[in-house]
Backbone as a chain_set.jsonl record, in Angstrom:
{"seq": "MTQTQYTKSPDNKILYVTREFAAAPEQVWHAWTDSQLLDQWWAPKPWKAQTKTMQFEEGGTWLYCMEGPEGEKSWNQADFKNIQPQTSYETVDSFCDEEGNVNPDFPRMYWTTTFTPSNAGTRVDIGITFPTQADLEKIVEMGFETGFAAAHENLDALLK", "coords": {"N": [[96.855, -230.389, 15.835], [96.376, -228.599, 13.044], [94.912, -228.288, 10.57], [91.645, -227.274, 9.735], [89.66, -229.758, 10.544], [86.739, -231.971, 9.0], [83.623, -233.833, 9.494], [81.286, -235.561, 8.285], [77.838, -236.188, 9.034], [75.296, -237.406, 7.76], [72.759, -238.778, 8.07], [72.449, -237.682, 10.924], [72.095, -235.536, 9.753], [74.114, -233.521, 10.054], [77.027, -231.178, 10.256], [79.984, -232.07, 11.039], [82.423, -229.875, 13.017], [86.288, -229.227, 13.721], [88.639, -227.782, 15.325], [91.827, -226.372, 16.045], [93.433, -224.051, 17.865], [96.75, -222.322, 17.762], [96.665, -220.019, 20.976], [95.649, -219.03, 24.196], [92.882, -220.147, 25.321], [90.934, -217.799, 26.15], [91.555, -215.901, 24.601], [90.87, -216.853, 22.225], [88.172, -217.373, 22.494], [87.217, -214.853, 23.25], [87.922, -213.993, 20.123], [86.027, -215.024, 18.495], [83.822, -213.775, 19.77], [83.307, -211.251, 19.62], [83.012, -208.396, 17.891], [84.136, -206.914, 16.54], [86.592, -207.757, 15.699], [85.81, -210.423, 14.741], [85.247, -209.52, 12.572], [88.141, -209.037, 11.051], [88.716, -211.546, 10.518], [86.89, -213.802, 9.963], [85.831, -214.077, 7.334], [86.623, -215.446, 4.28], [89.424, -214.592, 2.487], [89.627, -213.086, -0.683], [87.774, -211.883, 0.825], [85.639, -209.834, 2.764], [84.65, -209.112, 6.036], [81.701, -207.422, 7.323], [80.358, -206.058, 10.528], [77.123, -205.146, 11.05], [75.055, -204.717, 12.816], [75.652, -205.941, 16.411], [74.551, -207.983, 18.924], [75.924, -209.992, 21.089], [74.62, -211.683, 23.33], [71.921, -213.754, 25.232], [69.151, -214.53, 23.258], [70.309, -212.416, 21.559], [71.957, -210.925, 18.535], [73.799, -211.208, 15.423], [74.217, -209.421, 13.083], [75.318, -209.554, 9.696], [77.895, -208.929, 6.604], [79.51, -210.354, 4.163], [81.775, -209.281, 2.128], [82.559, -209.512, -1.483], [85.519, -209.015, -3.267], [84.723, -207.558, -5.193], [82.629, -206.211, -4.75], [80.263, -207.426, -4.503], [77.446, -208.404, -2.401], [76.957, -210.805, 1.04], [74.263, -211.609, 2.644], [73.872, -212.194, 6.682], [72.808, -213.631, 9.628], [73.414, -214.142, 13.097], [72.105, -215.778, 15.186], [71.689, -215.412, 18.884], [71.748, -217.777, 20.965], [71.46, -220.146, 24.003], [73.924, -219.067, 25.811], [77.428, -220.346, 27.078], [79.593, -218.493, 29.046], [83.175, -218.315, 28.359], [82.77, -220.827, 27.385], [80.961, -222.479, 25.293], [78.323, -221.605, 22.968], [75.418, -221.118, 21.178], [73.919, -220.638, 18.578], [71.409, -219.781, 15.815], [72.019, -219.758, 12.602], [71.143, -217.807, 9.489], [71.083, -217.11, 6.564], [70.035, -213.741, 4.734], [68.421, -210.405, 4.141], [70.12, -206.87, 4.317], [68.358, -206.585, 6.691], [67.815, -207.93, 8.155], [65.998, -209.776, 7.377], [64.803, -213.377, 7.046], [66.678, -214.991, 3.654], [64.652, -217.314, 2.194], [65.789, -218.731, 0.526], [68.066, -220.544, 1.217], [69.026, -222.723, 3.784], [68.323, -222.78, 7.117], [70.938, -222.989, 9.715], [71.834, -224.522, 12.303], [73.919, -224.226, 15.328], [76.129, -225.201, 17.02], [79.124, -224.129, 19.246], [81.95, -225.126, 20.497], [84.436, -224.37, 22.944], [87.982, -225.657, 24.21], [90.514, -225.967, 25.998], [93.409, -226.817, 24.915], [96.263, -228.75, 24.354], [97.698, -227.62, 22.01], [96.732, -225.104, 22.677], [93.658, -223.818, 22.465], [90.581, -226.167, 21.186], [88.385, -226.089, 19.161], [85.381, -226.994, 18.801], [82.855, -227.618, 16.81], [79.074, -228.194, 16.05], [76.957, -228.498, 13.071], [73.73, -228.434, 12.404], [71.199, -229.508, 10.247], [68.267, -229.089, 8.893], [67.685, -230.809, 6.793], [68.901, -233.42, 5.506], [69.697, -232.992, 1.891], [70.106, -230.03, 2.444], [72.474, -229.719, 3.987], [73.835, -230.677, 2.108], [74.085, -228.571, 0.426], [74.789, -226.62, 1.681], [77.481, -227.354, 1.405], [78.218, -227.722, -0.972], [78.12, -224.962, -1.649], [80.362, -224.595, -1.107], [81.511, -223.742, 1.58], [83.219, -225.326, 3.81], [86.067, -224.917, 2.063], [86.335, -222.308, 2.109], [85.666, -221.528, 5.22], [87.869, -222.743, 6.679], [89.988, -221.518, 5.404], [88.585, -218.944, 6.316], [89.271, -220.324, 9.528], [92.558, -219.625, 8.934], [92.822, -216.725, 8.805], [92.231, -215.971, 11.227], [94.555, -217.983, 12.491], [96.49, -216.016, 12.05], [95.687, -213.622, 13.065], [95.46, -214.409, 15.783], [98.072, -214.54, 16.292]], "CA": [[96.126, -230.426, 14.181], [96.743, -227.181, 12.246], [94.11, -228.017, 9.876], [90.467, -227.5, 9.897], [89.174, -231.084, 10.435], [84.917, -231.864, 8.844], [83.136, -234.723, 9.771], [79.49, -235.444, 8.098], [76.788, -237.63, 9.761], [74.499, -237.193, 6.843], [71.807, -239.726, 8.859], [72.155, -236.969, 11.399], [72.161, -233.919, 9.129], [75.091, -232.668, 10.831], [78.448, -231.543, 9.712], [80.769, -231.714, 12.526], [84.368, -228.875, 12.422], [87.171, -229.087, 14.206], [89.815, -226.823, 14.749], [92.674, -226.143, 16.964], [94.405, -222.719, 17.569], [97.768, -222.089, 19.157], [96.013, -219.396, 21.507], [94.946, -218.871, 25.03], [90.907, -220.194, 25.487], [90.158, -216.146, 26.469], [92.036, -215.103, 23.408], [89.821, -217.629, 20.911], [86.783, -216.844, 22.924], [86.898, -213.577, 22.257], [88.018, -213.935, 18.887], [84.64, -215.753, 18.07], [82.752, -213.417, 20.269], [83.843, -209.359, 19.459], [82.549, -208.078, 16.464], [85.292, -205.717, 15.662], [87.707, -209.167, 15.819], [85.39, -210.727, 13.717], [85.599, -208.89, 10.921], [89.602, -209.062, 10.828], [89.054, -212.684, 10.094], [85.249, -214.327, 9.628], [85.682, -214.322, 5.693], [87.953, -215.845, 3.475], [90.157, -213.716, 1.316], [89.853, -211.229, -0.749], [86.518, -211.346, 0.592], [85.312, -209.416, 4.126], [83.474, -209.541, 6.942], [81.628, -206.261, 7.661], [79.148, -205.719, 11.036], [75.945, -204.08, 11.107], [75.038, -204.835, 14.515], [75.905, -207.062, 17.127], [74.994, -208.373, 20.81], [76.636, -211.002, 22.342], [74.068, -212.192, 24.754], [71.114, -214.284, 24.438], [68.517, -213.239, 22.735], [70.729, -211.441, 20.362], [72.169, -211.164, 16.995], [74.959, -210.661, 15.031], [73.711, -209.143, 11.895], [76.749, -208.954, 9.1], [77.664, -209.446, 5.484], [80.433, -211.033, 3.721], [81.489, -208.708, 0.869], [83.605, -209.726, -2.577], [86.371, -207.601, -4.249], [83.731, -206.762, -6.732], [81.294, -205.329, -4.036], [79.189, -207.93, -3.85], [77.391, -208.924, -0.606], [76.35, -212.098, 1.007], [73.795, -211.334, 4.298], [73.982, -213.206, 7.186], [72.658, -213.287, 10.833], [73.685, -215.629, 13.566], [70.259, -215.377, 16.245], [72.465, -216.032, 19.725], [71.179, -218.652, 22.522], [72.427, -220.829, 24.735], [75.618, -218.746, 25.62], [78.081, -220.655, 28.732], [80.54, -218.056, 28.851], [84.346, -218.9, 28.251], [83.159, -222.445, 26.876], [80.174, -222.795, 24.669], [77.306, -220.995, 22.297], [74.525, -221.659, 20.404], [73.258, -219.87, 16.915], [70.735, -219.664, 14.418], [72.349, -218.925, 11.475], [70.345, -217.674, 8.056], [71.717, -216.336, 5.156], [69.327, -212.547, 4.7], [68.411, -209.258, 3.536], [70.465, -206.267, 4.971], [67.532, -205.55, 7.628], [67.831, -209.208, 9.256], [64.866, -210.762, 6.983], [65.762, -214.259, 6.433], [65.93, -215.533, 3.056], [64.324, -219.037, 2.481], [66.144, -219.984, -0.532], [68.637, -221.282, 1.88], [68.694, -223.694, 4.635], [68.178, -222.413, 8.359], [72.03, -223.763, 10.05], [71.849, -224.854, 13.857], [75.925, -224.27, 15.186], [76.92, -225.203, 18.601], [80.595, -224.078, 19.108], [82.526, -225.455, 22.3], [85.749, -224.048, 23.055], [88.294, -226.472, 25.414], [91.973, -225.95, 26.481], [94.134, -227.817, 24.198], [98.361, -229.112, 24.417], [98.025, -226.527, 21.231], [95.939, -223.596, 22.518], [92.32, -224.02, 22.426], [90.426, -226.565, 20.55], [87.089, -225.373, 18.951], [84.543, -228.008, 17.986], [81.173, -226.727, 16.181], [78.033, -228.948, 15.061], [76.168, -227.554, 12.639], [72.956, -228.929, 12.133], [70.648, -228.871, 9.197], [67.111, -229.401, 8.327], [67.304, -232.157, 6.015], [69.841, -233.68, 4.319], [69.835, -231.978, 1.426], [70.479, -228.634, 3.253], [73.957, -230.187, 3.821], [75.007, -231.045, 0.556], [73.774, -227.797, -0.425], [75.903, -225.666, 1.9], [79.036, -227.591, 1.139], [78.207, -227.694, -2.411], [78.511, -223.623, -1.835], [82.298, -224.237, -0.774], [81.106, -223.395, 2.897], [84.446, -226.43, 3.947], [87.07, -224.517, 1.639], [85.666, -220.765, 2.947], [85.75, -221.951, 6.843], [89.203, -222.976, 6.776], [90.325, -220.576, 4.172], [89.136, -218.038, 7.593], [90.593, -220.279, 10.045], [93.617, -219.054, 8.487], [92.683, -215.71, 9.049], [92.312, -216.357, 12.83], [95.432, -217.829, 13.145], [97.573, -215.265, 11.601], [94.999, -212.627, 14.179], [95.983, -214.494, 17.344], [100.039, -214.467, 16.7]], "C": [[96.254, -229.332, 14.261], [95.778, -227.503, 10.944], [92.906, -227.723, 10.152], [89.961, -229.022, 9.342], [87.134, -231.175, 10.05], [84.446, -233.388, 8.818], [81.893, -234.966, 9.268], [78.965, -236.721, 8.344], [75.176, -237.2, 9.019], [73.172, -237.772, 7.529], [71.25, -238.327, 10.161], [71.86, -235.457, 10.751], [72.908, -232.994, 9.65], [76.535, -232.371, 10.343], [79.205, -230.907, 11.204], [82.159, -230.688, 11.995], [84.741, -228.933, 13.849], [87.963, -228.55, 13.892], [90.648, -226.363, 15.831], [93.745, -224.76, 16.51], [95.468, -222.158, 18.459], [97.692, -220.41, 20.011], [95.298, -219.855, 22.799], [93.345, -219.768, 25.267], [90.179, -218.645, 25.776], [90.021, -215.858, 25.432], [91.189, -215.411, 22.381], [88.52, -216.969, 21.341], [86.7, -215.267, 22.513], [87.274, -213.08, 21.117], [86.362, -214.305, 18.254], [83.451, -214.397, 18.51], [82.267, -212.006, 20.3], [83.731, -209.327, 18.335], [83.701, -207.51, 15.458], [86.626, -206.934, 15.461], [87.298, -210.122, 14.441], [85.602, -210.735, 12.161], [86.928, -208.769, 10.45], [89.362, -210.676, 10.415], [87.81, -213.816, 9.123], [84.951, -214.4, 8.087], [86.6, -214.547, 5.164], [88.348, -214.815, 2.154], [90.334, -213.663, 0.053], [88.521, -211.099, -0.018], [86.671, -210.475, 2.741], [84.398, -209.482, 4.806], [83.24, -208.349, 7.387], [79.5, -206.663, 8.963], [78.463, -205.005, 11.193], [76.094, -204.069, 12.228], [75.127, -206.404, 15.149], [75.488, -207.347, 18.926], [75.109, -209.962, 20.823], [76.151, -211.392, 23.327], [72.898, -213.05, 24.221], [69.997, -213.862, 24.426], [69.055, -212.189, 21.393], [71.358, -211.664, 19.257], [73.395, -210.918, 16.252], [74.642, -210.279, 13.276], [75.214, -208.676, 10.833], [76.489, -209.334, 7.302], [79.327, -209.79, 5.099], [80.735, -210.006, 2.47], [82.707, -209.02, -0.265], [84.594, -208.642, -2.966], [86.135, -207.234, -5.204], [82.36, -206.206, -5.961], [80.626, -205.662, -3.906], [79.308, -208.499, -2.481], [76.488, -210.321, -0.004], [75.647, -211.31, 2.766], [74.157, -212.742, 5.251], [73.566, -212.849, 8.219], [72.77, -214.555, 11.394], [72.803, -215.059, 15.147], [71.27, -216.272, 17.62], [71.45, -216.95, 20.819], [71.616, -219.103, 22.865], [73.814, -220.538, 25.022], [75.882, -219.386, 27.403], [78.892, -219.619, 28.487], [82.091, -218.757, 29.06], [84.551, -220.839, 27.118], [82.077, -222.682, 25.978], [78.666, -221.704, 24.208], [76.887, -221.423, 21.669], [74.093, -221.016, 19.555], [72.188, -221.145, 16.233], [71.34, -219.626, 13.282], [71.828, -219.005, 9.741], [71.218, -216.536, 7.309], [70.127, -215.026, 4.967], [69.603, -211.815, 3.88], [69.47, -208.604, 4.287], [69.713, -205.378, 6.27], [67.342, -207.377, 8.453], [66.847, -210.127, 8.431], [65.693, -211.995, 6.213], [65.27, -214.77, 5.284], [65.475, -217.135, 2.92], [64.689, -219.887, 1.522], [67.085, -220.593, -0.063], [68.196, -222.013, 3.042], [69.232, -222.93, 5.937], [69.921, -223.048, 9.415], [71.722, -223.429, 11.386], [73.481, -225.23, 14.563], [75.252, -224.876, 16.636], [78.236, -225.712, 18.527], [81.013, -224.061, 20.419], [84.224, -225.154, 21.899], [86.28, -224.768, 24.577], [89.658, -225.829, 24.984], [92.599, -226.673, 25.64], [95.67, -228.093, 24.596], [98.419, -227.92, 23.022], [97.648, -225.219, 21.646], [94.558, -223.972, 23.455], [91.963, -225.002, 21.11], [88.999, -226.02, 20.587], [86.187, -226.676, 18.249], [83.378, -227.281, 17.883], [80.231, -228.367, 14.979], [77.354, -228.396, 15.286], [74.694, -228.375, 12.496], [71.813, -228.467, 10.96], [69.194, -229.801, 9.394], [66.664, -230.529, 7.866], [68.536, -232.182, 5.012], [71.258, -233.033, 2.914], [70.662, -230.474, 1.473], [71.617, -229.135, 3.524], [74.805, -229.742, 2.899], [74.832, -229.592, 0.354], [74.655, -226.456, -0.213], [77.196, -226.071, 1.347], [79.067, -227.402, -0.147], [78.631, -225.66, -2.935], [79.943, -223.292, -1.706], [82.398, -223.434, 1.293], [82.741, -224.409, 3.878], [85.485, -225.27, 3.52], [87.221, -222.99, 2.141], [86.172, -220.587, 4.458], [87.388, -221.876, 7.026], [90.016, -221.861, 6.463], [90.489, -218.69, 6.356], [89.555, -218.262, 8.567], [92.024, -219.868, 10.529], [93.992, -217.589, 8.79], [93.151, -215.209, 10.857], [93.62, -216.403, 13.295], [96.748, -216.537, 13.118], [97.079, -213.682, 12.866], [95.958, -213.118, 15.46], [97.583, -214.233, 17.311], [100.062, -212.911, 17.293]], "O": [[96.288, -228.791, 15.367], [96.033, -226.665, 10.079], [92.847, -227.948, 11.361], [89.877, -229.391, 8.171], [86.339, -230.539, 10.743], [85.017, -234.12, 8.01], [81.087, -234.423, 10.024], [79.349, -237.856, 8.061], [74.185, -236.794, 9.627], [72.31, -236.894, 7.477], [70.07, -238.018, 10.329], [71.448, -234.469, 11.36], [72.563, -231.817, 9.756], [77.227, -233.339, 10.028], [79.089, -229.947, 11.966], [82.729, -230.746, 10.905], [84.029, -228.79, 14.843], [88.361, -228.463, 12.73], [89.971, -225.85, 16.722], [94.435, -224.502, 15.524], [95.278, -221.657, 19.568], [98.577, -219.607, 19.718], [94.504, -220.795, 22.766], [92.837, -218.672, 25.509], [88.975, -218.458, 25.603], [88.935, -215.552, 24.938], [90.735, -214.534, 21.646], [87.907, -216.157, 20.648], [86.14, -214.754, 21.544], [87.091, -211.885, 20.883], [85.786, -213.514, 17.506], [82.486, -214.086, 17.812], [81.217, -211.597, 20.796], [84.284, -210.158, 17.615], [83.999, -207.606, 14.267], [87.658, -206.516, 14.934], [88.009, -210.458, 13.495], [85.905, -211.432, 11.193], [86.983, -208.347, 9.295], [90.328, -210.965, 9.708], [87.918, -214.364, 8.026], [83.849, -214.778, 7.69], [87.613, -213.907, 5.445], [87.682, -214.452, 1.185], [91.313, -214.261, -0.393], [88.008, -210.007, -0.263], [87.55, -210.631, 3.59], [83.3, -209.865, 4.402], [84.209, -207.804, 7.916], [78.379, -207.082, 8.675], [78.905, -203.911, 11.546], [77.052, -203.549, 12.8], [74.844, -207.51, 14.688], [76.116, -206.921, 19.895], [74.289, -210.836, 20.541], [76.851, -211.562, 24.325], [72.752, -213.166, 23.004], [69.58, -213.023, 25.224], [68.424, -211.496, 20.595], [71.32, -212.845, 18.913], [74.093, -210.116, 16.872], [74.958, -211.08, 12.395], [75.978, -207.749, 11.1], [75.471, -209.791, 6.781], [80.234, -209.415, 5.843], [79.769, -209.918, 1.712], [83.847, -208.751, 0.113], [84.306, -207.446, -2.923], [86.851, -206.698, -6.05], [81.309, -205.866, -6.504], [79.774, -205.023, -3.29], [80.229, -208.862, -1.75], [75.49, -210.753, -0.582], [76.27, -210.741, 3.663], [74.533, -213.853, 4.877], [73.697, -211.63, 8.335], [72.508, -215.644, 10.885], [73.034, -214.099, 15.882], [71.565, -217.461, 17.499], [70.431, -216.477, 21.323], [72.763, -219.008, 22.427], [74.753, -221.275, 24.72], [75.221, -219.203, 28.425], [79.114, -219.678, 27.278], [82.203, -219.679, 29.868], [85.429, -221.528, 26.599], [82.441, -223.807, 25.634], [78.051, -221.117, 25.099], [77.512, -222.339, 21.134], [73.361, -220.335, 20.273], [72.107, -222.37, 16.143], [70.447, -219.017, 12.693], [72.044, -219.933, 8.962], [71.771, -215.471, 7.585], [69.049, -215.603, 5.109], [70.483, -211.945, 3.029], [70.034, -209.385, 5.053], [70.006, -204.282, 6.749], [66.535, -207.589, 9.358], [66.848, -211.307, 8.783], [66.592, -211.967, 5.374], [64.083, -215.084, 5.194], [66.018, -218.022, 3.577], [64.386, -221.069, 1.358], [67.35, -221.53, -0.816], [67.001, -221.957, 3.331], [70.378, -222.482, 5.942], [69.46, -224.037, 9.984], [71.389, -222.289, 11.709], [74.086, -226.281, 14.35], [74.093, -224.899, 17.05], [78.661, -226.799, 18.134], [80.645, -223.289, 21.305], [84.935, -225.544, 20.973], [85.678, -224.709, 25.649], [89.877, -225.296, 23.896], [91.955, -227.721, 25.683], [96.107, -227.246, 25.375], [99.439, -227.237, 23.109], [98.136, -224.236, 21.089], [94.447, -224.279, 24.642], [92.661, -224.909, 20.1], [88.444, -225.597, 21.601], [86.509, -227.168, 17.168], [82.96, -226.465, 18.704], [80.495, -229.048, 13.989], [76.894, -227.868, 16.298], [75.102, -229.536, 12.531], [71.556, -227.279, 10.768], [69.103, -230.913, 9.914], [65.678, -231.174, 8.222], [68.968, -231.409, 4.157], [72.465, -232.808, 2.829], [71.538, -230.018, 0.739], [72.16, -228.532, 2.598], [75.787, -229.012, 2.764], [75.927, -229.239, -0.085], [75.082, -225.627, -1.016], [77.958, -225.236, 0.86], [80.079, -226.835, -0.559], [79.133, -225.204, -3.962], [80.567, -222.273, -2.002], [83.286, -222.807, 1.871], [83.214, -223.679, 4.749], [85.868, -224.572, 4.459], [88.315, -222.602, 2.552], [86.928, -219.687, 4.826], [87.96, -220.903, 7.518], [90.704, -221.32, 7.328], [91.347, -218.061, 6.976], [90.188, -217.378, 9.145], [92.542, -219.767, 11.641], [95.149, -217.221, 8.992], [93.983, -214.471, 11.385], [94.107, -215.589, 14.08], [97.621, -216.291, 13.95], [97.909, -212.919, 13.359], [96.878, -212.489, 15.984], [98.196, -213.762, 18.269], [101.119, -212.416, 17.685]]}, "num_chains": 1, "name": "protein.A"}
């Protein structure tokens, strides 16, 4: 599987994402947990990710923006919860301002990201839980699936 796969479970308010990468689990883990690497692939082109601060530890945060070609910025924050090194981590993701103040106009997303060795290299499975079905649909309608798949292609290039 080289394409990003999406499965919706509306009744459970979860969007599942699965993707395999042709690299060792340690490399893929590092690319998902190091801000310098995240900045190189997280945003779909022509957008760029720019980390303001990141502490990859339980209780830490990643505050970053995605900057568009016209200079527009979308700020986001991931609050790190349960981290199992090289295996999985959980975050609460929020749209926010440059200082990390949550934007209540957008839903918070609860991510569980798991890394598993596979024949291709590494399989990444993500479950994103939303407060409501409408929140899940709002994020999908905003282009999440297309954008995240494009970011995964950026990561493929980075891992080569």
